[in-house]
Phi, psi and omega in degrees: 000128177279124186261072169196171173287118183298324178300321178296320176296320178296322180291320173306313175303322185279316193262343179237178184248017187285154178282164190301314181301321177294317177297325177292322178297315180297320178298326176288320180304312180292322172299317179293323172296318176299324178294320177292328176285325176298317178299330180259016178051044179241127169280158181302330182283344182265355186291153177232179175299325179292329176297318179298314186297314178302316180297318176300317178295323172307310179298318185285317190268314186275318181267342181063042185278155179284162171302316181295323182291306179300323174301318173299319171302313181299326176291316172300320176295324179295322173295326181293325172296318176290329170301315185289339183081023179238171188309126189266076180290348176270357182288119178088351181280118178221152173271151186282156169119344177270142180276126179225140181282131183299141181245100178267128171266146185259152176282168179303309180303319177294320180292321172304315181306308185295322179293310184298324181267003175281135171209147183287130183264342179291150178267349180281129180255112178213194187288347174285307185294330178286338187245353188300313179290328172300315180293321178297317184300321183293322179296312185288323185253333177252358180057036175286161172238172188299321182294327177292318183287329171306327186251020179278137177249164178299323179296346179281354178259140171227096183280342173289322173274344177076041181229164171218144178261116175266132187283156181287156174255170188293315191245311194259342194238142164261158181280159177201161176247126188237144180282143174274155170280151186305321182281006173264339190290310182304301179309323179291320180295318176302318186297309187290315189275331190245339189233324183301319185283351183296335182259358185285351183274354180287132181275078177219132183297332179280356168271320188267078180219161183269002177298140185294313181260076177258144010265350186308320185289349177293332183233129183298323178290332178289320177288321174303314176294332175291321181290326176296320177298314180304309183302310180300318178293329173300310184292326187260341193236004176241137173276101190285351173049051175089358178281125189272071180284143175237313184197173177290328172306318177299324175298319183285330177285335174295317178301313186290322173302322182293316181303318183298318179294316185289313195245347182095167185296313190293316180296323179294329179294313182293314180298324179273346178082003185292136181279326182253123181292339185298331180298315180293322182296326181295315176298320176298325174296315179304320180288341184269319188208160174258114188292325181304318183286333186257004183240123173269151182302129185081355185250133175285161179300134186245000000 
C-alpha cells in the first residue's frame, strides 16, 4: 500500500520534471510530515516556520537523521506546500553542511564577452571549425540545448526575419520561435552557403541531409564531442578576467535568468521552451540571493 496522497503524486508528475523514483520519495516525505502534524494535532494550514523548525529538530534528535536526509525531506515538503496552495515556508530552507556545487549565473556583459573572445584554435578547417562559434551563440543568445540543436533543420531558420525555430522535446520542452542577434545572422548565412555544402558531395546518407548542422548532427556523439571541444576551448583559450565560467549549461541558464528579469516568468518560459515553470523559479531564486549566506543552521529562510 502506498502511503501518500495519490493526487499529490499526480500533481508532481504534472508540475515537475522529476523521475518516478524521486516523485515516489517526495510523496513519502510529505506523507511522513503529515503524520507528524497529525500526531501534534496541527493542520497543514496552521503550520508556521516554528512548526517546520520543530519537525527538523525531531528528525535530528529523535530519529538521528543526516543533513542530506532532512534536506530531501524539506524538498518534498516544499512541493507539498505548493500542491496545497498555501504559504510555502519550506521553500529554500536547508541545513548547512551538505556539499553543493555553486551555480553562478553570468551577466549579459559576461555572456557577450565569452562569445566575442571565442575563437577556434585548431588549424584544421572542417565542419566543426566553421560551426563552433555559431553553436556557442545558440547557447548564449537563444538558450538552446544540445538536443534542440541536434534536431534543427534548414527550414527552421528565417534569416530575413532574423528568427530561429527551436523544436519541441519529448518531455521537457515546447517548440518556440526566438529572435537571432544581428551579429549571428551573417555567420549563419556564410556557414549555410559557403561551408556546410562542402561535404554534401560525399555519397554517404548521413552527409546528404537537411539537418542544419550536417553531418555532425546526424550522430549524437559527434555533436556532443563538438560541444566538449567548445567548452574546453573556452576554459583554456579565453582570458576570462574574473568571469566564473563553469559550463555551456551555465550559459544557457544565465540567458534564461536574464529573460526572467527582462520579461517576467511567463515570457521567459516561452522563450526557453520550458514546459514546467518551476525550473524558471529555481533560476530566479539563484539570481536573487545566495541561500548559504542567509541561512543559519536549523533556521528557516526569513
